[in-house]
C-alpha positions in Angstrom: -4.5 95.7 -69.9 -4.0 92.3 -71.6 -2.5 90.9 -68.4 -5.4 92.2 -66.4 -7.8 90.5 -68.8 -5.9 87.3 -68.7 -5.9 87.3 -64.9 -9.6 88.1 -64.9 -10.3 85.2 -67.3 -8.2 82.9 -65.2 -10.1 83.9 -62.1 -13.4 83.2 -63.8 -12.2 79.9 -65.1 -10.8 78.9 -61.7 -14.1 79.8 -60.0 -16.0 77.7 -62.5 -13.8 74.7 -61.9 -14.3 75.2 -58.1 -18.0 75.4 -58.6 -18.1 72.2 -60.7 -16.0 70.5 -58.1 -18.3 71.6 -55.3 -21.4 70.4 -57.3 -19.8 67.0 -58.1 -18.7 66.6 -54.5 -22.2 67.4 -53.2 -23.7 64.9 -55.7 -21.3 62.3 -54.5 -22.2 62.9 -50.8 -26.0 62.8 -51.6 -25.4 59.5 -53.5 -23.3 58.0 -50.7 -26.0 58.9 -48.1 -28.7 57.4 -50.4 -26.6 54.2 -50.7 -26.4 53.8 -47.0 -30.1 54.4 -46.5 -30.9 51.8 -49.2 -28.7 49.3 -47.4 -30.4 50.1 -44.1 -33.8 49.7 -45.8 -32.9 46.4 -47.5 -34.1 43.1 -46.0 -30.6 42.6 -44.5 -30.6 46.0 -43.0 -34.0 45.5 -41.5 -32.9 42.2 -40.2 -30.0 43.9 -38.5 -32.5 46.2 -36.7 -34.1 43.1 -35.2 -30.8 41.6 -34.1 -30.4 42.5 -30.5 -26.6 42.6 -30.7 -26.6 44.9 -33.7 -29.6 47.2 -33.0 -27.7 49.7 -30.9 -24.8 50.0 -33.4 -27.2 50.5 -36.3 -29.2 53.2 -34.3 -25.9 55.0 -33.8 -25.0 54.7 -37.5 -28.5 56.1 -38.4 -27.9 59.0 -36.0 -24.5 59.8 -37.6 -26.0 59.4 -41.1 -28.8 61.9 -40.2 -26.2 64.4 -39.0 -24.2 63.9 -42.1 -27.3 64.5 -44.2 -28.1 67.6 -42.2 -24.6 69.0 -43.0 -25.5 69.0 -46.7 -27.6 72.1 -46.0 -24.4 74.0 -44.9 -22.7 72.8 -48.0 -25.6 74.1 -50.2 -25.5 77.4 -48.3 -21.7 77.8 -48.9 -22.3 77.1 -52.6 -25.0 79.7 -52.8 -22.6 82.2 -51.2 -20.0 81.2 -53.9 -17.7 79.6 -51.3 -17.0 76.7 -53.6 -13.7 75.4 -52.2 -15.0 75.1 -48.6 -18.3 73.6 -50.0 -16.3 71.0 -51.9 -14.2 70.2 -48.9 -17.3 69.8 -46.7 -19.0 67.7 -49.3 -16.0 65.4 -49.7 -15.9 65.0 -45.9 -19.7 64.2 -45.8 -19.3 61.6 -48.7 -16.3 60.0 -46.9 -18.3 59.8 -43.6 -21.3 58.3 -45.4 -19.1 55.7 -47.1 -17.5 54.9 -43.8 -20.9 54.4 -42.2 -22.0 52.3 -45.2 -18.9 50.1 -44.7 -19.9 49.6 -41.1 -23.4 48.5 -42.1 -22.1 46.2 -44.8 -19.7 44.6 -42.3 -22.5 44.0 -39.9 -24.6 42.5 -42.7 -21.7 40.3 -43.8 -21.1 39.2 -40.2 -24.8 38.4 -39.7 -25.2 36.5 -43.1 -21.8 34.8 -42.8 -22.6 33.5 -39.4 -25.4 31.2 -40.7 
């Protein structure tokens, strides 16, 4: 009986750790997306939208960012179903994608401002 209790306690503890990881990962993804949106809404980001050579690339980035943001709903659904490990994995992928998109925007801003 003690071994069963210990195993049950370990399962509860592991589930709680997985839940916390999923929540933190989701928060990181939300923040990464917000950071990219802030960069796109900044004066430099708006300037990129007016730059003929960058406009198409920025539109593509916005489309990918919208898709990444839409994926957050799937992550929240997985969390509500207590599928914490898949939720954490998906959230980490979303955060990574958003950071990658942010790097692309920042590189375009740097290229535009460095070219003056």
